[in-house]
DSSP file (Angstrom, degrees, kcal/mol; ACC not computed):
  #  RESIDUE AA STRUCTURE BP1 BP2  ACC     N-H-->O    O-->H-N    N-H-->O    O-->H-N    TCO  KAPPA ALPHA  PHI   PSI    X-CA   Y-CA   Z-CA
    1    1 A M              0   0    0      0, 0.0    28,-2.1     0, 0.0    29,-1.0   0.000 360.0 360.0 360.0 142.5  -11.8   22.9  -20.1
    2    2 A Y  E     -a   30   0A   0     27,-0.2     2,-0.4    26,-0.2    29,-0.2  -0.891 360.0-160.1-123.6 153.6  -10.2   20.8  -17.4
    3    3 A L  E     -a   31   0A   0     27,-1.6    29,-2.2    -2,-0.3     2,-0.4  -0.996   2.9-160.6-135.5 138.3   -6.6   20.5  -16.1
    4    4 A M  E     -a   32   0A   0     -2,-0.4     2,-0.5    27,-0.2    29,-0.2  -0.977   4.1-160.3-123.9 133.1   -5.0   17.8  -14.1
    5    5 A F  E     +a   33   0A   0     27,-3.2    29,-2.7    -2,-0.4     2,-0.2  -0.955  32.2 142.9-107.3 123.8   -1.9   18.0  -12.0
    6    6 A G        -     0   0    0     -2,-0.5     2,-0.4    27,-0.2    29,-0.1  -0.766  57.7 -46.9-143.8-171.6   -0.2   14.6  -11.3
    7    7 A Q        +     0   0    0     27,-0.5     2,-0.3    -2,-0.2     3,-0.1  -0.509  67.1 159.0 -70.9 121.7    3.2   13.1  -10.9
    8    8 A V        -     0   0    0     -2,-0.4     6,-0.2     1,-0.1    -3,-0.0  -0.999  45.2 -51.1-143.7 141.7    5.4   14.2  -13.8
    9    9 A G  S    S+     0   0    0     -2,-0.3     2,-0.9     1,-0.1    -1,-0.1   0.216 111.0   1.9  40.7-142.4    9.1   14.4  -14.5
   10   10 A N     >  -     0   0    0      1,-0.2     4,-2.0    -3,-0.1     3,-0.4  -0.690  64.7-166.0 -82.1 106.9   11.4   16.2  -12.1
   11   11 A L  H  > S+     0   0    0     -2,-0.9     4,-3.0     1,-0.2     5,-0.2   0.749  83.2  63.1 -73.2 -23.5    9.2   17.2   -9.3
   12   12 A D  H  > S+     0   0    0      2,-0.2     4,-0.8     1,-0.2    -1,-0.2   0.914 109.7  41.8 -64.5 -39.4   11.7   19.5   -7.7
   13   13 A E  H  > S+     0   0    0     -3,-0.4     4,-0.5     2,-0.2     3,-0.4   0.901 115.0  52.1 -68.5 -40.8   11.5   21.6  -10.9
   14   14 A F  H >< S+     0   0    0     -4,-2.0     3,-1.2     1,-0.2    -2,-0.2   0.910 106.0  52.3 -62.5 -44.5    7.7   21.2  -11.0
   15   15 A Q  H 3< S+     0   0    0     -4,-3.0    -1,-0.2     1,-0.3    -2,-0.2   0.750 113.4  45.1 -68.8 -21.0    7.1   22.3   -7.4
   16   16 A N  H 3< S+     0   0    0     -4,-0.8    -1,-0.3    -3,-0.4    -2,-0.2   0.468  95.6 100.7 -97.7  -2.2    9.1   25.5   -8.1
   17   17 A A  S << S-     0   0    0     -3,-1.2     2,-1.0    -4,-0.5    -3,-0.0  -0.402  83.5-109.4 -80.7 157.4    7.4   26.2  -11.5
   18   18 A D        -     0   0    0      1,-0.1    -1,-0.1    -2,-0.1    -2,-0.1  -0.789  35.1-177.0 -84.5 104.9    4.7   28.7  -12.1
   19   19 A I        +     0   0    0     -2,-1.0    -1,-0.1     1,-0.1    -2,-0.0   0.243  53.4  99.9 -92.2  14.6    1.7   26.4  -12.7
   20   20 A R        -     0   0    0      5,-0.0     2,-0.1     3,-0.0    -1,-0.1  -0.716  65.3-153.6-100.4  84.1   -0.7   29.2  -13.4
   21   21 A P    >>  -     0   0    0      0, 0.0     3,-1.8     0, 0.0     4,-1.0  -0.387  12.5-138.7 -57.5 125.5   -0.9   29.3  -17.2
   22   22 A R  T 34 S+     0   0    0      1,-0.3     3,-0.4     2,-0.2    -2,-0.0   0.832  99.0  55.9 -59.9 -35.0   -1.8   32.9  -17.9
   23   23 A F  T 34 S+     0   0    0      1,-0.2    -1,-0.3     3,-0.0    -3,-0.0   0.614 111.5  44.4 -75.4  -9.3   -4.3   32.0  -20.7
   24   24 A L  T X4 S+     0   0    0     -3,-1.8     3,-2.8     2,-0.0     4,-0.5   0.567  75.4 134.3-107.0 -11.5   -6.2   29.8  -18.4
   25   25 A K  T 3< S-     0   0    0     -4,-1.0    28,-0.3    -3,-0.4    29,-0.1  -0.136  87.4  -8.5 -51.9 116.8   -6.4   31.9  -15.2
   26   26 A G  T 3  S+     0   0    0     26,-1.1    -1,-0.3    29,-0.1    28,-0.2   0.644 113.4  96.2  75.7  16.2  -10.0   31.7  -13.9
   27   27 A E    <   +     0   0    0     -3,-2.8     2,-0.2    26,-0.7    27,-0.2   0.458  52.3 105.0-116.6  -2.4  -11.4   29.9  -17.0
   28   28 A L  E     - b   0  54A   0     25,-2.4    27,-2.9    -4,-0.5   -26,-0.2  -0.562  52.8-155.5 -88.3 145.4  -11.4   26.3  -16.0
   29   29 A K  E    S+     0   0A   0    -28,-2.1    30,-2.6     1,-0.3     2,-0.3   0.721  80.9   4.4 -82.5 -25.1  -14.5   24.3  -15.1
   30   30 A G  E     -ab   2  59A   0    -29,-1.0   -27,-1.6    28,-0.2     2,-0.4  -0.989  54.1-163.0-160.8 149.5  -12.4   21.8  -13.1
   31   31 A V  E     -ab   3  60A   0     28,-2.1    30,-2.6    -2,-0.3     2,-0.5  -0.989  11.9-157.0-131.6 143.8   -9.0   21.0  -11.8
   32   32 A I  E     -ab   4  61A   0    -29,-2.2   -27,-3.2    -2,-0.4     2,-0.5  -0.985   2.5-163.3-124.4 125.6   -7.8   17.6  -10.5
   33   33 A E  E     -ab   5  62A   0     28,-3.1    30,-2.9    -2,-0.5     2,-0.5  -0.940  13.3-174.2-103.6 124.8   -4.9   17.2   -8.1
   34   34 A G  E     - b   0  63A   0    -29,-2.7   -27,-0.5    -2,-0.5    30,-0.2  -0.817  60.5 -36.3-129.2  94.8   -3.7   13.6   -8.1
   35   35 A G  S    S+     0   0    0     28,-2.2    29,-0.1    -2,-0.5   -29,-0.1   0.746 109.0  94.1  76.0  26.3   -1.0   12.5   -5.7
   36   36 A I    >   +     0   0    0    -31,-0.2     3,-2.2    27,-0.2     4,-0.4   0.445  43.5 102.5-126.8  -1.4    1.2   15.5   -5.6
   37   37 A L  G >  S+     0   0    0      1,-0.3     3,-1.7     2,-0.2     9,-0.1   0.857  78.9  60.1 -54.0 -39.3    0.1   17.7   -2.7
   38   38 A H  G 3  S+     0   0    0      1,-0.3    76,-2.4    75,-0.1    -1,-0.3   0.610  93.4  66.0 -68.6 -11.7    3.0   16.6   -0.5
   39   39 A Y  G <  S+     0   0    0     -3,-2.2     2,-0.5    74,-0.2    -1,-0.3   0.604  89.0  78.3 -82.6 -11.7    5.5   18.0   -3.1
   40   40 A F    <   -     0   0    0     -3,-1.7     3,-0.1    -4,-0.4    74,-0.1  -0.863  65.2-160.8-101.6 128.7    4.3   21.5   -2.3
   41   41 A H  S    S+     0   0    0     -2,-0.5     2,-0.4     1,-0.2    -1,-0.1   0.517  81.7  52.2 -89.5  -5.7    5.6   23.1    0.9
   42   42 A D     >  -     0   0    0      1,-0.1     4,-2.1     2,-0.0    -1,-0.2  -0.845  61.9-175.4-132.8  95.5    2.9   25.7    1.2
   43   43 A I  H  > S+     0   0    0     -2,-0.4     4,-2.7     1,-0.2     5,-0.2   0.840  84.2  55.3 -63.2 -34.4   -0.6   24.2    1.0
   44   44 A D  H  > S+     0   0    0      2,-0.2     4,-2.1     1,-0.2    -1,-0.2   0.907 107.9  48.5 -66.8 -39.9   -2.3   27.6    1.2
   45   45 A A  H  > S+     0   0    0      2,-0.2     4,-2.0     1,-0.2    -2,-0.2   0.910 112.7  49.6 -63.8 -41.0   -0.3   28.9   -1.8
   46   46 A F  H  X S+     0   0    0     -4,-2.1     4,-2.4     2,-0.2    -2,-0.2   0.937 112.0  46.3 -62.9 -47.6   -1.2   25.7   -3.7
   47   47 A M  H  X S+     0   0    0     -4,-2.7     4,-2.4     1,-0.2    -1,-0.2   0.849 109.9  54.9 -66.1 -32.9   -4.9   25.9   -2.9
   48   48 A S  H  X S+     0   0    0     -4,-2.1     4,-2.4    -5,-0.2    -1,-0.2   0.904 108.8  48.1 -64.6 -41.2   -4.9   29.6   -3.9
   49   49 A I  H  X S+     0   0    0     -4,-2.0     4,-1.4     2,-0.2    -2,-0.2   0.932 110.7  50.7 -63.5 -46.0   -3.4   28.7   -7.3
   50   50 A M  H  X S+     0   0    0     -4,-2.4     4,-0.6     1,-0.2     3,-0.4   0.920 112.1  47.6 -58.4 -43.7   -6.0   25.9   -7.8
   51   51 A N  H >< S+     0   0    0     -4,-2.4     3,-1.2     1,-0.2    -1,-0.2   0.908 107.9  55.7 -63.1 -42.4   -8.8   28.4   -6.9
   52   52 A G  H 3< S+     0   0    0     -4,-2.4   -26,-1.1     1,-0.3    -1,-0.2   0.744 102.5  56.6 -64.5 -23.8   -7.3   31.0   -9.3
   53   53 A L  H 3< S+     0   0    0     -4,-1.4   -25,-2.4    -3,-0.4   -26,-0.7   0.707  96.6  83.2 -77.3 -20.3   -7.5   28.6  -12.2
   54   54 A L  E << S-b   28   0A   0     -3,-1.2   -25,-0.2    -4,-0.6     3,-0.1  -0.564  74.5-129.4 -93.4 147.2  -11.2   28.0  -11.8
   55   55 A E  E >   -     0   0A   0    -27,-2.9     3,-2.8    -2,-0.2   101,-0.3  -0.516  56.4 -72.6 -76.3 158.3  -14.2   29.9  -13.0
   56   56 A P  E 3  S+     0   0A   0      0, 0.0   102,-0.2     0, 0.0   101,-0.2  -0.322 127.7  19.9 -53.9 131.7  -16.8   30.8  -10.3
   57   57 A G  E 3  S+     0   0A   0     99,-1.4   101,-0.1     1,-0.3   100,-0.1   0.340  94.1 141.4  86.1  -5.6  -18.6   27.5   -9.5
   58   58 A G  E <   -     0   0A   0     -3,-2.8    98,-3.0    99,-0.1     2,-0.3  -0.267  46.7-122.3 -66.8 157.1  -15.7   25.4  -10.9
   59   59 A K  E     -bC  30 155A   0    -30,-2.6   -28,-2.1    96,-0.2     2,-0.4  -0.794  16.2-160.2-109.5 145.2  -14.8   22.2   -9.1
   60   60 A M  E     -bC  31 154A   0     94,-3.0    94,-2.5    -2,-0.3     2,-0.5  -0.982   3.9-164.6-116.8 132.4  -11.5   21.0   -7.6
   61   61 A I  E     -bC  32 153A   0    -30,-2.6   -28,-3.1    -2,-0.4     2,-0.6  -0.983   5.6-171.4-114.8 121.6  -10.9   17.3   -7.0
   62   62 A C  E     +bC  33 152A   0     90,-2.9    90,-2.9    -2,-0.5     2,-0.5  -0.950   9.1 172.4-115.6 110.6   -8.0   16.7   -4.7
   63   63 A S  E     +bC  34 151A   0    -30,-2.9   -28,-2.2    -2,-0.6     2,-0.3  -0.972  20.3 134.8-124.4 117.8   -7.1   13.0   -4.4
   64   64 A D  E     - C   0 150A   0     86,-1.9    86,-2.4    -2,-0.5     2,-0.1  -0.839  56.0 -56.1-151.2 179.6   -4.0   12.1   -2.5
   65   65 A F  E     - C   0 149A   0     -2,-0.3    84,-0.3    84,-0.2    83,-0.1  -0.445  62.3-106.9 -67.1 139.4   -2.2   10.0    0.0
   66   66 A H    >   -     0   0    0     82,-2.3     3,-2.3    -2,-0.1     4,-0.1  -0.408  20.9-122.1 -68.3 141.4   -3.9   10.0    3.4
   67   67 A P  G >  S+     0   0    0      0, 0.0     3,-2.4     0, 0.0     4,-0.3   0.706 105.0  80.8 -57.2 -19.4   -2.1   11.9    6.2
   68   68 A F  G >> S+     0   0    0      1,-0.3     3,-1.4     2,-0.2     4,-1.0   0.748  74.5  76.3 -58.8 -21.7   -2.0    8.7    8.2
   69   69 A T  G <4 S+     0   0    0     -3,-2.3    -1,-0.3     1,-0.3    10,-0.1   0.628  79.2  73.3 -66.2 -10.4    1.1    7.8    6.0
   70   70 A K  G <4 S+     0   0    0     -3,-2.4    12,-3.5     1,-0.2    -1,-0.3   0.865 106.3  32.1 -66.9 -35.3    3.0   10.3    8.2
   71   71 A I  T <4 S+     0   0    0     -3,-1.4     2,-0.3    -4,-0.3    -2,-0.2   0.589 129.4  24.4-102.3 -12.1    3.0    7.8   11.1
   72   72 A A  S  < S-     0   0    0     -4,-1.0     2,-2.2     8,-0.1    -1,-0.2  -0.981  70.2-125.8-153.5 140.0    3.1    4.5    9.3
   73   73 A D    >   +     0   0    0     -2,-0.3     3,-1.3     1,-0.2     5,-0.2  -0.405  50.2 154.7 -81.9  62.8    4.3    3.4    5.8
   74   74 A I  T 3   +     0   0    0     -2,-2.2    68,-0.5     1,-0.3    69,-0.2   0.627  68.0  48.7 -71.5 -14.8    0.9    1.8    5.2
   75   75 A L  T 3  S-     0   0    0     -3,-0.2    -1,-0.3    67,-0.1    -2,-0.1   0.411 109.3-118.1-103.5   0.4    1.2    2.1    1.4
   76   76 A G    <   +     0   0    0     -3,-1.3    -2,-0.1     1,-0.1    -3,-0.1   0.845  66.4 142.4  68.1  33.7    4.7    0.5    1.2
   77   77 A L        -     0   0    0      2,-0.1    21,-0.1    20,-0.0    16,-0.1   0.478  61.4-127.6 -85.4  -2.6    6.2    3.7   -0.3
   78   78 A E        +     0   0    0      1,-0.2    15,-0.3    -5,-0.2    -5,-0.0   0.889  59.7 142.8  57.4  42.6    9.4    3.3    1.7
   79   79 A Q        -     0   0    0    -10,-0.1    -1,-0.2    13,-0.1    -2,-0.1  -0.809  56.2 -95.6-109.7 154.1    9.2    6.8    3.1
   80   80 A P        -     0   0    0      0, 0.0     2,-0.3     0, 0.0    -8,-0.1  -0.282  35.1-134.7 -65.9 153.1   10.2    7.9    6.7
   81   81 A T        +     0   0    0    -10,-0.1     2,-0.3    -8,-0.0   -10,-0.3  -0.706  30.0 162.9-104.3 162.1    7.6    8.1    9.3
   82   82 A M        -     0   0    0    -12,-3.5     2,-0.1    -2,-0.3     0, 0.0  -0.894  47.0 -47.7-159.5-179.1    7.2   11.0   11.8
   83   83 A S    >   -     0   0    0     -2,-0.3     3,-1.7     1,-0.1   -12,-0.0  -0.388  49.9-125.2 -60.7 140.9    4.8   12.6   14.2
   84   84 A Y  T 3  S+     0   0    0      1,-0.3    -1,-0.1   -13,-0.1   -14,-0.1   0.836 112.5  48.0 -56.8 -32.8    1.4   13.1   12.7
   85   85 A F  T 3  S+     0   0    0     32,-0.0    -1,-0.3   -15,-0.0    32,-0.1   0.332  82.6 130.2 -94.3   6.8    1.6   16.8   13.6
   86   86 A S    <   -     0   0    0     -3,-1.7    29,-0.1     1,-0.1    -4,-0.0  -0.336  38.7-169.9 -61.9 139.1    5.1   17.3   12.2
   87   87 A T        +     0   0    0      2,-0.1    -1,-0.1    27,-0.1    -3,-0.0   0.184  43.1 132.3-110.5  13.0    5.5   20.3    9.9
   88   88 A D        -     0   0    0      1,-0.1     2,-0.5    26,-0.0    27,-0.5  -0.288  53.6-137.3 -66.3 147.5    9.0   19.2    8.8
   89   89 A I        -     0   0    0     25,-0.1     2,-0.3    23,-0.0    25,-0.2  -0.926  30.6-173.2-100.2 129.5   10.1   19.1    5.2
   90   90 A F  E     -E  113   0B   0     23,-1.8    23,-3.3    -2,-0.5     2,-0.4  -0.880  22.5-119.3-127.1 158.1   12.0   15.9    4.5
   91   91 A E  E     +E  112   0B   0     -2,-0.3     2,-0.3    21,-0.2    21,-0.2  -0.757  46.6 137.3 -95.3 139.8   14.0   14.5    1.6
   92   92 A G  E     -E  111   0B   0     19,-2.4    19,-3.2    -2,-0.4     2,-0.1  -0.967  50.4 -72.3-164.5 178.2   13.0   11.2    0.0
   93   93 A E        -     0   0    0     -2,-0.3    17,-0.1   -15,-0.3     2,-0.1  -0.451  53.9 -97.0 -78.5 153.5   12.5    9.3   -3.2
   94   94 A M    >   -     0   0    0     15,-0.4     3,-1.9    -2,-0.1     4,-0.4  -0.427  41.9-110.3 -62.9 148.7    9.6    9.9   -5.5
   95   95 A A  G >  S+     0   0    0      1,-0.3     3,-0.6     2,-0.1    -1,-0.1   0.810 116.0  51.0 -56.0 -34.5    6.8    7.4   -4.8
   96   96 A H  G >  S+     0   0    0      1,-0.2     3,-1.8     2,-0.1    -1,-0.3   0.547  83.3  90.9 -83.8  -5.8    7.3    5.5   -8.1
   97   97 A A  G X  S+     0   0    0     -3,-1.9     3,-1.9     1,-0.3    -1,-0.2   0.823  74.4  68.3 -59.6 -31.9   11.1    5.0   -7.6
   98   98 A R  G <  S+     0   0    0     -3,-0.6    -1,-0.3    -4,-0.4    -2,-0.1   0.631  88.4  66.7 -65.1 -12.6   10.6    1.7   -5.8
   99   99 A F  G <  S+     0   0    0     -3,-1.8    -1,-0.3    -4,-0.1     2,-0.2   0.550  90.9  77.8 -84.5  -7.2    9.4    0.2   -9.1
  100  100 A Y  S <  S-     0   0    0     -3,-1.9     0, 0.0    -4,-0.2     0, 0.0  -0.650  89.9 -98.6-102.2 157.9   12.8    0.5  -10.7
  101  101 A D     >  -     0   0    0     -2,-0.2     4,-2.8     1,-0.1     3,-0.3  -0.271  45.9 -97.7 -69.0 165.2   15.9   -1.7  -10.3
  102  102 A E  H  > S+     0   0    0      1,-0.2     4,-1.9     2,-0.2     5,-0.1   0.827 120.4  54.7 -58.2 -39.2   18.6   -0.4   -8.0
  103  103 A E  H  > S+     0   0    0      2,-0.2     4,-0.6     1,-0.2    -1,-0.2   0.929 114.7  39.2 -62.6 -46.2   20.8    1.1  -10.7
  104  104 A V  H >> S+     0   0    0     -3,-0.3     3,-1.2     1,-0.2     4,-0.9   0.902 111.7  59.1 -68.8 -41.3   18.0    3.2  -12.2
  105  105 A R  H >< S+     0   0    0     -4,-2.8     3,-0.7     1,-0.3    -2,-0.2   0.858 100.2  56.2 -57.4 -38.3   16.6    4.1   -8.7
  106  106 A K  H 3< S+     0   0    0     -4,-1.9    -1,-0.3     1,-0.2    -2,-0.2   0.763 105.6  52.9 -65.4 -25.2   20.0    5.7   -7.7
  107  107 A Q  H << S+     0   0    0     -3,-1.2    -1,-0.2    -4,-0.6    -2,-0.2   0.635  83.7  98.9 -87.1 -15.5   19.7    8.0  -10.7
  108  108 A I  S << S-     0   0    0     -4,-0.9   -14,-0.0    -3,-0.7   -98,-0.0  -0.598  82.1-115.7 -75.5 126.0   16.2    9.3   -9.9
  109  109 A P        -     0   0    0      0, 0.0   -15,-0.4     0, 0.0   -98,-0.1  -0.248  26.9-113.8 -63.2 148.6   16.6   12.7   -8.1
  110  110 A K        -     0   0    0    -17,-0.1     2,-0.3   -99,-0.0   -17,-0.2  -0.420  29.7-147.9 -75.9 156.8   15.4   13.0   -4.5
  111  111 A C  E     -E   92   0B   0    -19,-3.2   -19,-2.4    -2,-0.1     2,-0.5  -0.791  11.6-122.1-121.1 165.4   12.4   15.2   -3.7
  112  112 A H  E     -E   91   0B   0     -2,-0.3     2,-0.3   -21,-0.2   -21,-0.2  -0.959  32.3-163.3-112.3 126.2   11.5   17.3   -0.7
  113  113 A Y  E     -E   90   0B   0    -23,-3.3   -23,-1.8    -2,-0.5     2,-0.3  -0.740  19.8-172.1-111.6 152.6    8.2   16.5    0.9
  114  114 A R        -     0   0    0    -76,-2.4     2,-0.4    -2,-0.3   -74,-0.2  -0.883  16.6-158.6-140.0 109.2    5.8   18.2    3.3
  115  115 A K        -     0   0    0    -27,-0.5     2,-0.2    -2,-0.3    -2,-0.0  -0.737  10.5-150.4 -93.5 138.2    3.0   16.0    4.6
  116  116 A Y        -     0   0    0     -2,-0.4     2,-0.1     1,-0.1   -46,-0.1  -0.659  11.1-119.1-106.8 157.7   -0.2   17.6    5.9
  117  117 A T     >  -     0   0    0     -2,-0.2     4,-2.0     1,-0.1     5,-0.2  -0.458  34.5-106.8 -84.0 166.4   -2.7   16.7    8.5
  118  118 A I  H  > S+     0   0    0      1,-0.2     4,-2.8     2,-0.2     5,-0.3   0.915 121.6  51.9 -60.7 -42.0   -6.4   16.3    7.6
  119  119 A S  H  > S+     0   0    0      1,-0.2     4,-2.7     2,-0.2     5,-0.3   0.883 107.2  52.5 -65.9 -35.5   -7.3   19.5    9.4
  120  120 A E  H  > S+     0   0    0      2,-0.2     4,-1.8     1,-0.2    -1,-0.2   0.916 112.8  45.7 -62.7 -41.6   -4.5   21.4    7.5
  121  121 A I  H  X S+     0   0    0     -4,-2.0     4,-2.2     2,-0.2    -2,-0.2   0.959 116.7  42.5 -65.8 -52.2   -5.9   20.1    4.2
  122  122 A I  H  X S+     0   0    0     -4,-2.8     4,-2.4     1,-0.2     5,-0.2   0.923 115.3  49.3 -63.1 -45.4   -9.6   20.9    5.0
  123  123 A N  H  X S+     0   0    0     -4,-2.7     4,-2.8    -5,-0.3    -1,-0.2   0.853 110.8  50.9 -64.7 -34.2   -8.9   24.3    6.5
  124  124 A S  H  X S+     0   0    0     -4,-1.8     4,-1.0    -5,-0.3    -1,-0.2   0.899 109.3  50.5 -69.8 -39.8   -6.7   25.3    3.5
  125  125 A I  H ><>S+     0   0    0     -4,-2.2     5,-1.4     2,-0.2     3,-0.6   0.962 117.7  39.0 -59.4 -51.7   -9.5   24.3    1.1
  126  126 A I  H ><5S+     0   0    0     -4,-2.4     3,-1.3     1,-0.2     4,-0.2   0.908 113.9  54.8 -65.8 -43.2  -12.1   26.3    3.0
  127  127 A G  H 3<5S+     0   0    0     -4,-2.8    -1,-0.2     1,-0.3    -2,-0.2   0.622 102.5  58.7 -69.1 -13.1   -9.7   29.2    3.7
  128  128 A N  T <<5S-     0   0    0     -4,-1.0    -1,-0.3    -3,-0.6    -2,-0.1  -0.014 127.4 -85.2-110.1  30.1   -8.9   29.7    0.0
  129  129 A G  T < 5S+     0   0    0     -3,-1.3    28,-2.3     1,-0.3     2,-0.3   0.678  85.9 127.7  85.7  19.0  -12.4   30.3   -1.3
  130  130 A F  E   < -D  156   0A   0     -5,-1.4     2,-0.6    26,-0.2    -1,-0.3  -0.781  53.6-138.3-104.8 153.0  -13.7   26.8   -1.8
  131  131 A I  E     -D  155   0A   0     24,-3.1    24,-2.4    -2,-0.3     2,-0.6  -0.958  26.3-134.1-103.0 115.8  -16.9   25.3   -0.5
  132  132 A L  E     +D  154   0A   0     -2,-0.6    22,-0.3    22,-0.2     3,-0.1  -0.603  30.1 173.8 -74.4 115.8  -16.0   21.8    0.6
  133  133 A E  E     +     0   0A   0     20,-2.5     2,-0.3    -2,-0.6    21,-0.2   0.771  62.9   0.7 -92.6 -30.4  -18.7   19.5   -0.8
  134  134 A R  E     -D  153   0A   0     19,-1.8    19,-2.7     2,-0.0     2,-0.4  -0.979  48.8-170.5-161.1 142.6  -17.3   16.1    0.1
  135  135 A F  E     +D  152   0A   0     -2,-0.3     2,-0.4    17,-0.2    17,-0.2  -0.938  18.9 178.9-138.6 115.6  -14.3   14.6    1.9
  136  136 A D  E     -D  151   0A   0     15,-3.0    15,-2.5    -2,-0.4     2,-0.4  -0.905  17.7-148.6-120.3 145.8  -13.8   10.8    1.7
  137  137 A E  E     -D  150   0A   0     -2,-0.4    13,-0.3    13,-0.2    -2,-0.0  -0.908  14.7-158.2-110.7 141.7  -11.2    8.5    3.1
  138  138 A H  E     -D  149   0A   0     11,-3.3    10,-3.4    -2,-0.4    11,-1.7  -0.899  23.0-101.9-121.9 147.9  -10.2    5.3    1.2
  139  139 A P  E     -D  147   0A   0      0, 0.0     5,-0.2     0, 0.0     6,-0.1  -0.263  40.4 -99.5 -68.6 153.0   -8.5    2.1    2.5
  140  140 A S        -     0   0    0      6,-3.2     6,-0.2     3,-0.8   -65,-0.1  -0.400  20.6-134.5 -64.2 144.1   -4.9    1.4    2.0
  141  141 A W  S    S+     0   0    0      1,-0.2     3,-0.2    -2,-0.1    -1,-0.1   0.626 108.1  49.3 -76.4 -11.7   -4.1   -1.0   -0.8
  142  142 A E  S    S+     0   0    0    -68,-0.5     2,-0.3     1,-0.3    -1,-0.2   0.780 129.0  12.9 -91.8 -33.7   -1.7   -2.8    1.6
  143  143 A N    >   -     0   0    0    -69,-0.2     3,-2.2     3,-0.2    -3,-0.8  -0.848  62.4-157.7-149.5 104.4   -4.1   -3.1    4.6
  144  144 A G  T 3  S+     0   0    0     -2,-0.3     4,-0.1     1,-0.3    -3,-0.1   0.537  90.4  67.3 -63.5  -7.1   -7.8   -2.4    4.1
  145  145 A K  T 3  S+     0   0    0     -6,-0.1    -1,-0.3     2,-0.1     0, 0.0   0.548  97.3  62.1 -87.6  -8.9   -8.3   -1.7    7.8
  146  146 A L  S <  S-     0   0    0     -3,-2.2    -6,-3.2    -6,-0.2     2,-0.2  -0.862  91.7-103.9-119.0 151.0   -6.1    1.5    7.6
  147  147 A P  E     + D   0 139A   0      0, 0.0   -73,-0.1     0, 0.0     3,-0.1  -0.508  39.4 166.0 -72.4 139.9   -6.7    4.7    5.6
  148  148 A G  E     +     0   0A   0    -10,-3.4   -82,-2.3     1,-0.4     2,-0.3   0.650  59.8   8.5-122.4 -32.6   -4.5    5.0    2.5
  149  149 A E  E     -CD  65 138A   0    -11,-1.7   -11,-3.3   -84,-0.3    -1,-0.4  -0.915  56.9-152.7-144.4 168.5   -5.9    7.8    0.4
  150  150 A F  E     -CD  64 137A   0    -86,-2.4   -86,-1.9    -2,-0.3     2,-0.4  -0.961   3.6-153.2-140.1 160.1   -8.5   10.6    0.5
  151  151 A T  E     -CD  63 136A   0    -15,-2.5   -15,-3.0    -2,-0.3     2,-0.4  -0.989   8.6-170.8-135.0 127.5  -10.5   12.6   -1.9
  152  152 A A  E     -CD  62 135A   0    -90,-2.9   -90,-2.9    -2,-0.4     2,-0.5  -0.967   3.6-165.1-115.3 132.9  -11.8   16.1   -1.4
  153  153 A I  E     +CD  61 134A   0    -19,-2.7   -20,-2.5    -2,-0.4   -19,-1.8  -0.980  18.2 168.5-118.2 124.4  -14.3   17.7   -3.8
  154  154 A A  E     -CD  60 132A   0    -94,-2.5   -94,-3.0    -2,-0.5     2,-0.4  -0.950  24.5-142.2-137.9 154.2  -14.8   21.4   -3.5
  155  155 A K  E     -CD  59 131A   0    -24,-2.4   -24,-3.1    -2,-0.3     2,-0.2  -0.945  25.1-116.7-118.9 137.1  -16.4   24.2   -5.5
  156  156 A K  E     - D   0 130A   0    -98,-3.0   -99,-1.4    -2,-0.4   -26,-0.2  -0.531  41.8-107.8 -68.6 133.3  -15.1   27.7   -6.0
  157  157 A Q        -     0   0    0    -28,-2.3  -100,-0.2    -2,-0.2   -99,-0.1  -0.289  35.1-106.9 -61.5 145.9  -17.4   30.2   -4.5
  158  158 A L    >   -     0   0    0   -102,-0.2     3,-1.8     1,-0.1    -1,-0.1  -0.430  46.2 -88.3 -70.1 149.0  -19.5   32.3   -6.9
  159  159 A R  T 3  S+     0   0    0      1,-0.3    -1,-0.1    -2,-0.1     3,-0.1  -0.305 112.1  14.1 -59.5 137.5  -18.4   35.9   -7.2
  160  160 A G  T 3  S+     0   0    0      1,-0.2     2,-0.6    -3,-0.1    -1,-0.3   0.471  97.6 118.3  79.0  -0.1  -20.1   38.2   -4.8
  161  161 A V    <   -     0   0    0     -3,-1.8     2,-0.5     2,-0.0    -1,-0.2  -0.895  42.8-170.3-104.5 123.7  -21.3   35.4   -2.6
  162  162 A T        -     0   0    0     -2,-0.6     2,-0.6    -3,-0.1    -3,-0.0  -0.948  11.4-149.6-115.3 131.5  -20.0   35.3    1.0
  163  163 A I        -     0   0    0     -2,-0.5     2,-0.4     2,-0.0    -2,-0.0  -0.870  13.3-161.9 -99.3 124.5  -20.5   32.4    3.3
  164  164 A H              0   0    0     -2,-0.6    -2,-0.0     1,-0.1     0, 0.0  -0.899 360.0 360.0-109.2 134.9  -20.7   33.3    7.0
  165  165 A A              0   0    0     -2,-0.4    -1,-0.1     0, 0.0    -2,-0.0   0.467 360.0 360.0 -82.7 360.0  -20.3   30.7    9.7
C-alpha cells in the first residue's frame, strides 16, 4: 500500500492534523510527499512521521520546491523572498491561489510557511532513520538555468541494522 501527501483543502488545518493513520503505522511500502514540505514548521517531526508510516525497507519520495525559492521567486509563486538561511515562518497565499480571479483569491485562507535549506532537508532525512538513495535538482519552469524543484528518494533502514559513518 502507498500513501501520498500533496496539496489539499485548508492547509492550516492539514498541517496541524495527525497524519499518522493508526491502522497504517509502519505498514506502507512507500510514501510520497509532493509540494507540501514548506507547510510543516518542524521538518524533523515531519520526517519522523514519514518514517513511522513505512515498513522496514519502505521508500519515501520527497518532491518539492527547491530551497532556492527562498531568495528569488523563480517559479512565479508570488511569495516573499528572504535570506537563504532564514528560519522564519511567514504568512502567504497557497501556491495555487494565483490561478484564481481576485474575488476568489481574497477568500482563500492564508498559510504559514517555513522554507528549508538543502542541508536541513538532507540532514533531516538521514537523521530520521532513512538511507538517502538519491537527491536530484530540477530546473525552474520559469527559467531553466535556475533550480526550481528537487526530488529526494530515501529508504527506511531495516530493523536491527545500524549504519555507522
